[in-house]
C-alpha positions as protocol buffer text, in pm:
chain_id: "A"
residue {
  index: 1
  type: MET
  ca { x: 9756 y: 9028 z: 10786 }
}
residue {
  index: 2
  type: THR
  ca { x: 9480 y: 9132 z: 11007 }
}
residue {
  index: 3
  type: THR
  ca { x: 9136 y: 9033 z: 10959 }
}
residue {
  index: 4
  type: ALA
  ca { x: 8913 y: 9270 z: 10804 }
}
residue {
  index: 5
  type: ILE
  ca { x: 8685 y: 9455 z: 11013 }
}
residue {
  index: 6
  type: LEU
  ca { x: 8459 y: 9516 z: 10743 }
}
residue {
  index: 7
  type: GLU
  ca { x: 8374 y: 9300 z: 10459 }
}
residue {
  index: 8
  type: ALA
  ca { x: 8114 y: 9305 z: 10201 }
}
residue {
  index: 9
  type: ARG
  ca { x: 8051 y: 9063 z: 9888 }
}
residue {
  index: 10
  type: GLY
  ca { x: 7821 y: 9094 z: 9609 }
}
residue {
  index: 11
  type: LEU
  ca { x: 7666 y: 9436 z: 9685 }
}
residue {
  index: 12
  type: THR
  ca { x: 7390 y: 9524 z: 9452 }
}
residue {
  index: 13
  type: LYS
  ca { x: 7133 y: 9813 z: 9434 }
}
residue {
  index: 14
  type: SER
  ca { x: 6926 y: 9912 z: 9182 }
}
residue {
  index: 15
  type: TYR
  ca { x: 6686 y: 10210 z: 9122 }
}
residue {
  index: 16
  type: GLY
  ca { x: 6390 y: 10117 z: 8847 }
}
residue {
  index: 17
  type: ASP
  ca { x: 6600 y: 9989 z: 8562 }
}
residue {
  index: 18
  type: ARG
  ca { x: 6918 y: 10165 z: 8672 }
}
residue {
  index: 19
  type: VAL
  ca { x: 7203 y: 9981 z: 8827 }
}
residue {
  index: 20
  type: ALA
  ca { x: 7362 y: 10202 z: 9088 }
}
residue {
  index: 21
  type: VAL
  ca { x: 7602 y: 9929 z: 9243 }
}
residue {
  index: 22
  type: ASP
  ca { x: 7655 y: 9613 z: 9056 }
}
residue {
  index: 23
  type: HIS
  ca { x: 7799 y: 9298 z: 9257 }
}
residue {
  index: 24
  type: LEU
  ca { x: 8047 y: 9517 z: 9439 }
}
residue {
  index: 25
  type: ASP
  ca { x: 8326 y: 9342 z: 9668 }
}
residue {
  index: 26
  type: LEU
  ca { x: 8526 y: 9528 z: 9932 }
}
residue {
  index: 27
  type: SER
  ca { x: 8685 y: 9488 z: 10270 }
}
residue {
  index: 28
  type: CYS
  ca { x: 8875 y: 9725 z: 10512 }
}
residue {
  index: 29
  type: ARG
  ca { x: 9123 y: 9623 z: 10790 }
}
residue {
  index: 30
  type: GLY
  ca { x: 9195 y: 9785 z: 11109 }
}
residue {
  index: 31
  type: GLY
  ca { x: 9440 y: 10080 z: 11065 }
}
residue {
  index: 32
  type: THR
  ca { x: 9422 y: 10103 z: 10712 }
}
residue {
  index: 33
  type: VAL
  ca { x: 9235 y: 10354 z: 10495 }
}
residue {
  index: 34
  type: LEU
  ca { x: 9030 y: 10240 z: 10176 }
}
residue {
  index: 35
  type: GLY
  ca { x: 9003 y: 10495 z: 9938 }
}
residue {
  index: 36
  type: LEU
  ca { x: 8678 y: 10428 z: 9715 }
}
residue {
  index: 37
  type: LEU
  ca { x: 8711 y: 10634 z: 9393 }
}
residue {
  index: 38
  type: GLY
  ca { x: 8514 y: 10700 z: 9077 }
}
residue {
  index: 39
  type: PRO
  ca { x: 8351 y: 10990 z: 8883 }
}
residue {
  index: 40
  type: ASN
  ca { x: 8016 y: 11129 z: 8971 }
}
residue {
  index: 41
  type: GLY
  ca { x: 7731 y: 10875 z: 8930 }
}
residue {
  index: 42
  type: ALA
  ca { x: 7984 y: 10570 z: 8975 }
}
residue {
  index: 43
  type: GLY
  ca { x: 7800 y: 10450 z: 9255 }
}
residue {
  index: 44
  type: LYS
  ca { x: 7999 y: 10575 z: 9560 }
}
residue {
  index: 45
  type: THR
  ca { x: 7751 y: 10740 z: 9767 }
}
residue {
  index: 46
  type: THR
  ca { x: 7489 y: 10436 z: 9733 }
}
residue {
  index: 47
  type: THR
  ca { x: 7756 y: 10191 z: 9819 }
}
residue {
  index: 48
  type: LEU
  ca { x: 7818 y: 10403 z: 10159 }
}
residue {
  index: 49
  type: ARG
  ca { x: 7455 y: 10401 z: 10253 }
}
residue {
  index: 50
  type: MET
  ca { x: 7458 y: 10044 z: 10213 }
}
residue {
  index: 51
  type: LEU
  ca { x: 7742 y: 9982 z: 10402 }
}
residue {
  index: 52
  type: TYR
  ca { x: 7611 y: 10222 z: 10699 }
}
residue {
  index: 53
  type: GLY
  ca { x: 7271 y: 10086 z: 10694 }
}
residue {
  index: 54
  type: PHE
  ca { x: 7093 y: 10395 z: 10536 }
}
residue {
  index: 55
  type: VAL
  ca { x: 6955 y: 10181 z: 10235 }
}
residue {
  index: 56
  type: PRO
  ca { x: 6903 y: 9811 z: 10218 }
}
residue {
  index: 57
  type: PRO
  ca { x: 7135 y: 9624 z: 9943 }
}
residue {
  index: 58
  type: ASP
  ca { x: 6886 y: 9425 z: 9686 }
}
residue {
  index: 59
  type: GLU
  ca { x: 7163 y: 9137 z: 9676 }
}
residue {
  index: 60
  type: GLY
  ca { x: 7487 y: 9042 z: 9865 }
}
residue {
  index: 61
  type: SER
  ca { x: 7639 y: 9049 z: 10221 }
}
residue {
  index: 62
  type: ILE
  ca { x: 7800 y: 9273 z: 10447 }
}
residue {
  index: 63
  type: ARG
  ca { x: 7981 y: 9172 z: 10791 }
}
residue {
  index: 64
  type: TYR
  ca { x: 8127 y: 9378 z: 11064 }
}
residue {
  index: 65
  type: ALA
  ca { x: 8382 y: 9191 z: 11292 }
}
residue {
  index: 66
  type: GLY
  ca { x: 8298 y: 8874 z: 11088 }
}
residue {
  index: 67
  type: LYS
  ca { x: 7909 y: 8908 z: 11179 }
}
residue {
  index: 68
  type: ARG
  ca { x: 7658 y: 8959 z: 10910 }
}
residue {
  index: 69
  type: PHE
  ca { x: 7526 y: 9326 z: 10915 }
}
residue {
  index: 70
  type: ASP
  ca { x: 7162 y: 9231 z: 10878 }
}
residue {
  index: 71
  type: GLU
  ca { x: 7156 y: 8987 z: 11151 }
}
residue {
  index: 72
  type: ASN
  ca { x: 7340 y: 9186 z: 11416 }
}
residue {
  index: 73
  type: ARG
  ca { x: 7229 y: 9529 z: 11295 }
}
residue {
  index: 74
  type: GLU
  ca { x: 7218 y: 9709 z: 11662 }
}
residue {
  index: 75
  type: GLU
  ca { x: 7574 y: 9578 z: 11766 }
}
residue {
  index: 76
  type: ALA
  ca { x: 7700 y: 9664 z: 11426 }
}
residue {
  index: 77
  type: LYS
  ca { x: 7585 y: 10021 z: 11420 }
}
residue {
  index: 78
  type: ARG
  ca { x: 7740 y: 10081 z: 11753 }
}
residue {
  index: 79
  type: SER
  ca { x: 8054 y: 10022 z: 11605 }
}
residue {
  index: 80
  type: ILE
  ca { x: 8021 y: 10254 z: 11291 }
}
residue {
  index: 81
  type: GLY
  ca { x: 8111 y: 10615 z: 11255 }
}
residue {
  index: 82
  type: VAL
  ca { x: 7957 y: 10835 z: 10982 }
}
residue {
  index: 83
  type: CYS
  ca { x: 8086 y: 11162 z: 10865 }
}
residue {
  index: 84
  type: THR
  ca { x: 7901 y: 11290 z: 10530 }
}
residue {
  index: 85
  type: GLN
  ca { x: 7972 y: 11610 z: 10336 }
}
residue {
  index: 86
  type: GLU
  ca { x: 7652 y: 11781 z: 10491 }
}
residue {
  index: 87
  type: ASP
  ca { x: 7700 y: 11988 z: 10776 }
}
residue {
  index: 88
  type: SER
  ca { x: 7458 y: 11838 z: 11023 }
}
residue {
  index: 89
  type: LEU
  ca { x: 7557 y: 12004 z: 11339 }
}
residue {
  index: 90
  type: ASP
  ca { x: 7288 y: 12147 z: 11571 }
}
residue {
  index: 91
  type: TYR
  ca { x: 7373 y: 12524 z: 11617 }
}
residue {
  index: 92
  type: ASP
  ca { x: 7143 y: 12589 z: 11906 }
}
residue {
  index: 93
  type: PHE
  ca { x: 7406 y: 12373 z: 12110 }
}
residue {
  index: 94
  type: THR
  ca { x: 7752 y: 12464 z: 12181 }
}
residue {
  index: 95
  type: VAL
  ca { x: 8042 y: 12266 z: 12055 }
}
residue {
  index: 96
  type: ALA
  ca { x: 8091 y: 12046 z: 12338 }
}
residue {
  index: 97
  type: GLN
  ca { x: 7714 y: 11973 z: 12352 }
}
residue {
  index: 98
  type: ASN
  ca { x: 7699 y: 11867 z: 12004 }
}
residue {
  index: 99
  type: LEU
  ca { x: 7926 y: 11585 z: 12117 }
}
residue {
  index: 100
  type: LEU
  ca { x: 7761 y: 11514 z: 12423 }
}
residue {
  index: 101
  type: ILE
  ca { x: 7421 y: 11508 z: 12285 }
}
residue {
  index: 102
  type: TYR
  ca { x: 7511 y: 11295 z: 11995 }
}
residue {
  index: 103
  type: ALA
  ca { x: 7705 y: 11043 z: 12189 }
}
residue {
  index: 104
  type: SER
  ca { x: 7395 y: 11015 z: 12430 }
}
residue {
  index: 105
  type: TYR
  ca { x: 7210 y: 10821 z: 12134 }
}
residue {
  index: 106
  type: PHE
  ca { x: 7428 y: 10526 z: 12168 }
}
residue {
  index: 107
  type: ARG
  ca { x: 7389 y: 10212 z: 12348 }
}
residue {
  index: 108
  type: PRO
  ca { x: 7551 y: 10080 z: 12562 }
}
residue {
  index: 109
  type: ARG
  ca { x: 7640 y: 10436 z: 12658 }
}
residue {
  index: 110
  type: VAL
  ca { x: 7979 y: 10550 z: 12592 }
}
residue {
  index: 111
  type: ASP
  ca { x: 8228 y: 10492 z: 12894 }
}
residue {
  index: 112
  type: ASP
  ca { x: 8337 y: 10817 z: 13073 }
}
residue {
  index: 113
  type: LEU
  ca { x: 8162 y: 11034 z: 12822 }
}
residue {
  index: 114
  type: GLU
  ca { x: 8271 y: 11372 z: 12995 }
}
residue {
  index: 115
  type: GLY
  ca { x: 8621 y: 11279 z: 12969 }
}
residue {
  index: 116
  type: ARG
  ca { x: 8594 y: 11137 z: 12587 }
}
residue {
  index: 117
  type: VAL
  ca { x: 8437 y: 11471 z: 12486 }
}
residue {
  index: 118
  type: ALA
  ca { x: 8726 y: 11672 z: 12654 }
}
residue {
  index: 119
  type: GLU
  ca { x: 8977 y: 11439 z: 12512 }
}
residue {
  index: 120
  type: LEU
  ca { x: 8828 y: 11480 z: 12155 }
}
residue {
  index: 121
  type: LEU
  ca { x: 8832 y: 11867 z: 12180 }
}
residue {
  index: 122
  type: ASP
  ca { x: 9175 y: 11885 z: 12284 }
}
residue {
  index: 123
  type: ARG
  ca { x: 9310 y: 11650 z: 12012 }
}
residue {
  index: 124
  type: PHE
  ca { x: 9133 y: 11842 z: 11746 }
}
residue {
  index: 125
  type: ASP
  ca { x: 9193 y: 12168 z: 11899 }
}
residue {
  index: 126
  type: LEU
  ca { x: 8858 y: 12242 z: 11977 }
}
residue {
  index: 127
  type: ALA
  ca { x: 8900 y: 12289 z: 12351 }
}
residue {
  index: 128
  type: SER
  ca { x: 8912 y: 12697 z: 12317 }
}
residue {
  index: 129
  type: TYR
  ca { x: 8544 y: 12672 z: 12147 }
}
residue {
  index: 130
  type: ALA
  ca { x: 8405 y: 12418 z: 12375 }
}
residue {
  index: 131
  type: ASP
  ca { x: 8155 y: 12695 z: 12511 }
}
residue {
  index: 132
  type: ALA
  ca { x: 8047 y: 12859 z: 12202 }
}
residue {
  index: 133
  type: SER
  ca { x: 7827 y: 12810 z: 11922 }
}
residue {
  index: 134
  type: PRO
  ca { x: 7950 y: 12635 z: 11634 }
}
residue {
  index: 135
  type: HIS
  ca { x: 7860 y: 12963 z: 11415 }
}
residue {
  index: 136
  type: VAL
  ca { x: 8220 y: 13088 z: 11540 }
}
residue {
  index: 137
  type: LEU
  ca { x: 8400 y: 12817 z: 11368 }
}
residue {
  index: 138
  type: SER
  ca { x: 8550 y: 12854 z: 11041 }
}
residue {
  index: 139
  type: GLY
  ca { x: 8501 y: 12585 z: 10770 }
}
residue {
  index: 140
  type: GLY
  ca { x: 8793 y: 12371 z: 10872 }
}
residue {
  index: 141
  type: PHE
  ca { x: 8716 y: 12358 z: 11228 }
}
residue {
  index: 142
  type: VAL
  ca { x: 8340 y: 12255 z: 11135 }
}
residue {
  index: 143
  type: ARG
  ca { x: 8486 y: 11976 z: 10962 }
}
residue {
  index: 144
  type: ARG
  ca { x: 8686 y: 11898 z: 11267 }
}
residue {
  index: 145
  type: LEU
  ca { x: 8383 y: 11897 z: 11476 }
}
residue {
  index: 146
  type: LEU
  ca { x: 8188 y: 11684 z: 11254 }
}
residue {
  index: 147
  type: ILE
  ca { x: 8472 y: 11428 z: 11236 }
}
residue {
  index: 148
  type: ALA
  ca { x: 8508 y: 11452 z: 11606 }
}
residue {
  index: 149
  type: ARG
  ca { x: 8147 y: 11392 z: 11665 }
}
residue {
  index: 150
  type: SER
  ca { x: 8161 y: 11068 z: 11405 }
}
residue {
  index: 151
  type: ILE
  ca { x: 8403 y: 10924 z: 11643 }
}
residue {
  index: 152
  type: VAL
  ca { x: 8277 y: 11030 z: 12012 }
}
residue {
  index: 153
  type: HIS
  ca { x: 8116 y: 10674 z: 12072 }
}
residue {
  index: 154
  type: ARG
  ca { x: 8456 y: 10519 z: 11999 }
}
residue {
  index: 155
  type: PRO
  ca { x: 8380 y: 10298 z: 11670 }
}
residue {
  index: 156
  type: SER
  ca { x: 8581 y: 10066 z: 11488 }
}
residue {
  index: 157
  type: VAL
  ca { x: 8479 y: 10148 z: 11143 }
}
residue {
  index: 158
  type: LEU
  ca { x: 8480 y: 10530 z: 11022 }
}
residue {
  index: 159
  type: PHE
  ca { x: 8289 y: 10648 z: 10677 }
}
residue {
  index: 160
  type: LEU
  ca { x: 8429 y: 10968 z: 10541 }
}
residue {
  index: 161
  type: ASP
  ca { x: 8245 y: 11100 z: 10249 }
}
residue {
  index: 162
  type: GLU
  ca { x: 8447 y: 11360 z: 10084 }
}
residue {
  index: 163
  type: PRO
  ca { x: 8576 y: 11509 z: 10441 }
}
residue {
  index: 164
  type: THR
  ca { x: 8784 y: 11815 z: 10282 }
}
residue {
  index: 165
  type: THR
  ca { x: 8548 y: 11940 z: 10005 }
}
residue {
  index: 166
  type: GLY
  ca { x: 8540 y: 12331 z: 10005 }
}
residue {
  index: 167
  type: LEU
  ca { x: 8829 y: 12359 z: 10255 }
}
residue {
  index: 168
  type: ASP
  ca { x: 9165 y: 12570 z: 10226 }
}
residue {
  index: 169
  type: PRO
  ca { x: 9478 y: 12416 z: 10150 }
}
residue {
  index: 170
  type: SER
  ca { x: 9580 y: 12451 z: 10490 }
}
residue {
  index: 171
  type: ALA
  ca { x: 9270 y: 12332 z: 10639 }
}
residue {
  index: 172
  type: ARG
  ca { x: 9288 y: 12002 z: 10411 }
}
residue {
  index: 173
  type: LEU
  ca { x: 9609 y: 11932 z: 10547 }
}
residue {
  index: 174
  type: ASP
  ca { x: 9500 y: 11955 z: 10888 }
}
residue {
  index: 175
  type: VAL
  ca { x: 9223 y: 11700 z: 10829 }
}
residue {
  index: 176
  type: TRP
  ca { x: 9471 y: 11473 z: 10659 }
}
residue {
  index: 177
  type: GLU
  ca { x: 9681 y: 11467 z: 10987 }
}
residue {
  index: 178
  type: LEU
  ca { x: 9356 y: 11401 z: 11175 }
}
residue {
  index: 179
  type: ILE
  ca { x: 9278 y: 11112 z: 10941 }
}
residue {
  index: 180
  type: ASP
  ca { x: 9634 y: 10970 z: 10964 }
}
residue {
  index: 181
  type: SER
  ca { x: 9619 y: 10950 z: 11376 }
}
residue {
  index: 182
  type: MET
  ca { x: 9296 y: 10787 z: 11368 }
}
residue {
  index: 183
  type: ARG
  ca { x: 9433 y: 10530 z: 11133 }
}
residue {
  index: 184
  type: ALA
  ca { x: 9744 y: 10511 z: 11367 }
}
residue {
  index: 185
  type: ASP
  ca { x: 9472 y: 10430 z: 11658 }
}
residue {
  index: 186
  type: GLY
  ca { x: 9339 y: 10135 z: 11450 }
}
residue {
  index: 187
  type: LEU
  ca { x: 9050 y: 10268 z: 11312 }
}
residue {
  index: 188
  type: ALA
  ca { x: 8917 y: 10109 z: 10954 }
}
residue {
  index: 189
  type: ILE
  ca { x: 8841 y: 10413 z: 10742 }
}
residue {
  index: 190
  type: VAL
  ca { x: 8655 y: 10420 z: 10445 }
}
residue {
  index: 191
  type: LEU
  ca { x: 8744 y: 10732 z: 10258 }
}
residue {
  index: 192
  type: THR
  ca { x: 8572 y: 10882 z: 9928 }
}
residue {
  index: 193
  type: THR
  ca { x: 8705 y: 11201 z: 9778 }
}
residue {
  index: 194
  type: HIS
  ca { x: 8772 y: 11392 z: 9446 }
}
residue {
  index: 195
  type: TYR
  ca { x: 9101 y: 11495 z: 9516 }
}
residue {
  index: 196
  type: MET
  ca { x: 9359 y: 11255 z: 9362 }
}
residue {
  index: 197
  type: ASP
  ca { x: 9646 y: 11360 z: 9571 }
}
residue {
  index: 198
  type: GLU
  ca { x: 9431 y: 11314 z: 9902 }
}
residue {
  index: 199
  type: ALA
  ca { x: 9325 y: 10962 z: 9800 }
}
residue {
  index: 200
  type: GLU
  ca { x: 9703 y: 10873 z: 9696 }
}
residue {
  index: 201
  type: ARG
  ca { x: 9844 y: 10993 z: 10021 }
}
residue {
  index: 202
  type: LEU
  ca { x: 9615 y: 10850 z: 10244 }
}
residue {
  index: 203
  type: SER
  ca { x: 9461 y: 10541 z: 10124 }
}
residue {
  index: 204
  type: ASP
  ca { x: 9648 y: 10203 z: 10208 }
}
residue {
  index: 205
  type: GLU
  ca { x: 9441 y: 10076 z: 9912 }
}
residue {
  index: 206
  type: LEU
  ca { x: 9211 y: 10190 z: 9640 }
}
residue {
  index: 207
  type: LEU
  ca { x: 8892 y: 10041 z: 9514 }
}
residue {
  index: 208
  type: VAL
  ca { x: 8817 y: 10218 z: 9168 }
}
residue {
  index: 209
  type: ILE
  ca { x: 8462 y: 10202 z: 9047 }
}
residue {
  index: 210
  type: HIS
  ca { x: 8279 y: 10286 z: 8735 }
}
residue {
  index: 211
  type: GLU
  ca { x: 7920 y: 10270 z: 8665 }
}
residue {
  index: 212
  type: GLY
  ca { x: 7863 y: 10035 z: 8978 }
}
residue {
  index: 213
  type: ARG
  ca { x: 8126 y: 9804 z: 8908 }
}
residue {
  index: 214
  type: SER
  ca { x: 8503 y: 9751 z: 9043 }
}
residue {
  index: 215
  type: VAL
  ca { x: 8740 y: 9838 z: 8761 }
}
residue {
  index: 216
  type: ALA
  ca { x: 9048 y: 9825 z: 8993 }
}
residue {
  index: 217
  type: HIS
  ca { x: 9153 y: 9747 z: 9341 }
}
residue {
  index: 218
  type: GLY
  ca { x: 9488 y: 9739 z: 9537 }
}
residue {
  index: 219
  type: GLU
  ca { x: 9763 y: 9955 z: 9664 }
}
residue {
  index: 220
  type: PRO
  ca { x: 9769 y: 10301 z: 9470 }
}
residue {
  index: 221
  type: HIS
  ca { x: 10054 y: 10248 z: 9244 }
}
residue {
  index: 222
  type: ARG
  ca { x: 9953 y: 9910 z: 9153 }
}
residue {
  index: 223
  type: VAL
  ca { x: 9602 y: 10034 z: 9050 }
}
residue {
  index: 224
  type: ILE
  ca { x: 9767 y: 10309 z: 8819 }
}
residue {
  index: 225
  type: ASP
  ca { x: 9976 y: 10054 z: 8681 }
}
residue {
  index: 226
  type: THR
  ca { x: 9699 y: 9813 z: 8613 }
}
residue {
  index: 227
  type: VAL
  ca { x: 9470 y: 10074 z: 8441 }
}
residue {
  index: 228
  type: LEU
  ca { x: 9683 y: 10306 z: 8272 }
}
residue {
  index: 229
  type: GLY
  ca { x: 10019 y: 10130 z: 8216 }
}
residue {
  index: 230
  type: ASP
  ca { x: 10342 y: 10260 z: 8190 }
}
residue {
  index: 231
  type: HIS
  ca { x: 10357 y: 10629 z: 8076 }
}
residue {
  index: 232
  type: VAL
  ca { x: 10149 y: 10924 z: 7983 }
}
residue {
  index: 233
  type: ILE
  ca { x: 10248 y: 11155 z: 7674 }
}
residue {
  index: 234
  type: ILE
  ca { x: 10124 y: 11539 z: 7694 }
}
residue {
  index: 235
  type: VAL
  ca { x: 10120 y: 11647 z: 7333 }
}
residue {
  index: 236
  type: PRO
  ca { x: 10054 y: 12041 z: 7362 }
}
residue {
  index: 237
  type: ARG
  ca { x: 9810 y: 12244 z: 7171 }
}
residue {
  index: 238
  type: GLY
  ca { x: 10025 y: 12373 z: 6921 }
}
residue {
  index: 239
  type: GLU
  ca { x: 10183 y: 12058 z: 6785 }
}
residue {
  index: 240
  type: PRO
  ca { x: 10088 y: 12014 z: 6409 }
}
residue {
  index: 241
  type: ALA
  ca { x: 10108 y: 11648 z: 6441 }
}
residue {
  index: 242
  type: ARG
  ca { x: 9860 y: 11646 z: 6757 }
}
residue {
  index: 243
  type: GLU
  ca { x: 9549 y: 11495 z: 6586 }
}
residue {
  index: 244
  type: GLU
  ca { x: 9785 y: 11261 z: 6374 }
}
residue {
  index: 245
  type: ILE
  ca { x: 9918 y: 11129 z: 6678 }
}
residue {
  index: 246
  type: ALA
  ca { x: 9594 y: 11106 z: 6836 }
}
residue {
  index: 247
  type: ALA
  ca { x: 9454 y: 10848 z: 6535 }
}
residue {
  index: 248
  type: TRP
  ca { x: 9757 y: 10659 z: 6532 }
}
residue {
  index: 249
  type: LEU
  ca { x: 9739 y: 10601 z: 6906 }
}
residue {
  index: 250
  type: LYS
  ca { x: 9351 y: 10512 z: 6884 }
}
residue {
  index: 251
  type: ALA
  ca { x: 9435 y: 10253 z: 6593 }
}
residue {
  index: 252
  type: ARG
  ca { x: 9683 y: 10085 z: 6824 }
}
residue {
  index: 253
  type: GLY
  ca { x: 9431 y: 10060 z: 7103 }
}
residue {
  index: 254
  type: ALA
  ca { x: 9486 y: 10360 z: 7307 }
}
residue {
  index: 255
  type: GLU
  ca { x: 9123 y: 10426 z: 7395 }
}
residue {
  index: 256
  type: GLN
  ca { x: 9169 y: 10665 z: 7711 }
}
residue {
  index: 257
  type: VAL
  ca { x: 9263 y: 10973 z: 7458 }
}
residue {
  index: 258
  type: ALA
  ca { x: 9164 y: 11279 z: 7688 }
}
residue {
  index: 259
  type: THR
  ca { x: 9222 y: 11644 z: 7590 }
}
residue {
  index: 260
  type: VAL
  ca { x: 9267 y: 11909 z: 7868 }
}
residue {
  index: 261
  type: LEU
  ca { x: 9255 y: 12260 z: 7772 }
}
residue {
  index: 262
  type: GLY
  ca { x: 9390 y: 12178 z: 7419 }
}
residue {
  index: 263
  type: GLU
  ca { x: 9670 y: 11930 z: 7553 }
}
residue {
  index: 264
  type: LEU
  ca { x: 9658 y: 11574 z: 7420 }
}
residue {
  index: 265
  type: ARG
  ca { x: 9693 y: 11338 z: 7709 }
}
residue {
  index: 266
  type: VAL
  ca { x: 9756 y: 10958 z: 7647 }
}
residue {
  index: 267
  type: PRO
  ca { x: 9846 y: 10676 z: 7845 }
}
residue {
  index: 268
  type: VAL
  ca { x: 10097 y: 10456 z: 7647 }
}
residue {
  index: 269
  type: SER
  ca { x: 10280 y: 10141 z: 7720 }
}
residue {
  index: 270
  type: LYS
  ca { x: 10688 y: 10121 z: 7669 }
}
residue {
  index: 271
  type: GLU
  ca { x: 10626 y: 9950 z: 7339 }
}
residue {
  index: 272
  type: ASP
  ca { x: 10387 y: 10227 z: 7208 }
}
residue {
  index: 273
  type: LEU
  ca { x: 10620 y: 10507 z: 7344 }
}
residue {
  index: 274
  type: VAL
  ca { x: 10920 y: 10358 z: 7152 }
}
residue {
  index: 275
  type: GLU
  ca { x: 10707 y: 10305 z: 6824 }
}
residue {
  index: 276
  type: LEU
  ca { x: 10558 y: 10654 z: 6856 }
}
residue {
  index: 277
  type: THR
  ca { x: 10921 y: 10795 z: 6908 }
}
residue {
  index: 278
  type: THR
  ca { x: 11020 y: 10631 z: 6588 }
}
residue {
  index: 279
  type: ARG
  ca { x: 10730 y: 10740 z: 6367 }
}
residue {
  index: 280
  type: PHE
  ca { x: 10682 y: 11080 z: 6480 }
}
residue {
  index: 281
  type: THR
  ca { x: 11063 y: 11203 z: 6490 }
}
residue {
  index: 282
  type: ASN
  ca { x: 10979 y: 11580 z: 6450 }
}
residue {
  index: 283
  type: ALA
  ca { x: 10712 y: 11600 z: 6688 }
}
residue {
  index: 284
  type: THR
  ca { x: 10723 y: 11759 z: 7043 }
}
residue {
  index: 285
  type: TRP
  ca { x: 10568 y: 11593 z: 7345 }
}
residue {
  index: 286
  type: GLN
  ca { x: 10632 y: 11539 z: 7739 }
}
residue {
  index: 287
  type: VAL
  ca { x: 10626 y: 11204 z: 7914 }
}
residue {
  index: 288
  type: ARG
  ca { x: 10569 y: 11146 z: 8273 }
}
residue {
  index: 289
  type: PRO
  ca { x: 10446 y: 10861 z: 8468 }
}
residue {
  index: 290
  type: PRO
  ca { x: 10072 y: 10818 z: 8509 }
}
residue {
  index: 291
  type: ASN
  ca { x: 9862 y: 10936 z: 8834 }
}
residue {
  index: 292
  type: LEU
  ca { x: 9528 y: 10923 z: 8944 }
}
residue {
  index: 293
  type: ASP
  ca { x: 9431 y: 11256 z: 8785 }
}
residue {
  index: 294
  type: ASP
  ca { x: 9490 y: 11054 z: 8449 }
}
residue {
  index: 295
  type: LEU
  ca { x: 9274 y: 10764 z: 8595 }
}
residue {
  index: 296
  type: PHE
  ca { x: 8993 y: 10975 z: 8682 }
}
residue {
  index: 297
  type: ILE
  ca { x: 8981 y: 11171 z: 8397 }
}
residue {
  index: 298
  type: ALA
  ca { x: 8993 y: 10840 z: 8202 }
}
residue {
  index: 299
  type: LEU
  ca { x: 8701 y: 10704 z: 8384 }
}
residue {
  index: 300
  type: ALA
  ca { x: 8504 y: 11004 z: 8368 }
}
residue {
  index: 301
  type: ARG
  ca { x: 8520 y: 11076 z: 8003 }
}
residue {
  index: 302
  type: ARG
  ca { x: 8510 y: 10698 z: 7880 }
}
residue {
  index: 303
  type: ASN
  ca { x: 8181 y: 10592 z: 7716 }
}
residue {
  index: 304
  type: GLY
  ca { x: 8016 y: 10256 z: 7816 }
}
residue {
  index: 305
  type: ARG
  ca { x: 8204 y: 9956 z: 8034 }
}
residue {
  index: 306
  type: PHE
  ca { x: 8525 y: 10009 z: 8126 }
}
residue {
  index: 307
  type: GLU
  ca { x: 8683 y: 9681 z: 8075 }
}
């Protein structure tokens, strides 16, 4: 296994009495995507801002290529690419100028900058818009330009904060392909998203956080198994025994009971499923494997710590 390009240990950040990030550990290797997941308010954005130097941690350490970020900040910043949710393009410049001018801020200077810009314009299908204003770009192509700009200086670590929010399905798939190609180039990519299919398809590893703390970490299928177990049962709205089933499962410790459009969705173990089938012989429900949507709903709707 290759050494992590990015490694953070014990990251902690508080705002007044509220602990936004609580002793969080994470790492990301070259050629891999780390999916950072959690409901709104879980601490994802604060974590990213500490990792790329926008805010300092109260506690903990961050290392890039084995070197402490706080002691080698200039060198580390040169190796970081950041693409946030916001459209921060300069609409007074052309598409190509947005790349050229942004790259000019980095030291040491980008080798063969004009060649690099031409390469990215071609790779991101932006060459035909090189001399046009970003105003002419669709939402998907604006996102392509933002991502291209974030790697114009050839970083080794890329932070992508919800890169496909607001895009149509076709544009989302195009961005997925670009992310996959950047991973193949050896980039270490930290990705946040609220699209669970995106997280599952793109991430080599997931780090799931809730109230600033890690609740699960590993390959996507292992994270789902660890937190949710073997199966999810779906009891339809019109099932007469629906409430009785919910109460019975809660009594057996199934605390992550959720109701979605009147349907009861509950992660259950193999043993619980056998007992449920025996006890409620006349009831109707569906059984399927758990997925990241179930995990996200469980995190978002659960009160208190996720133990």
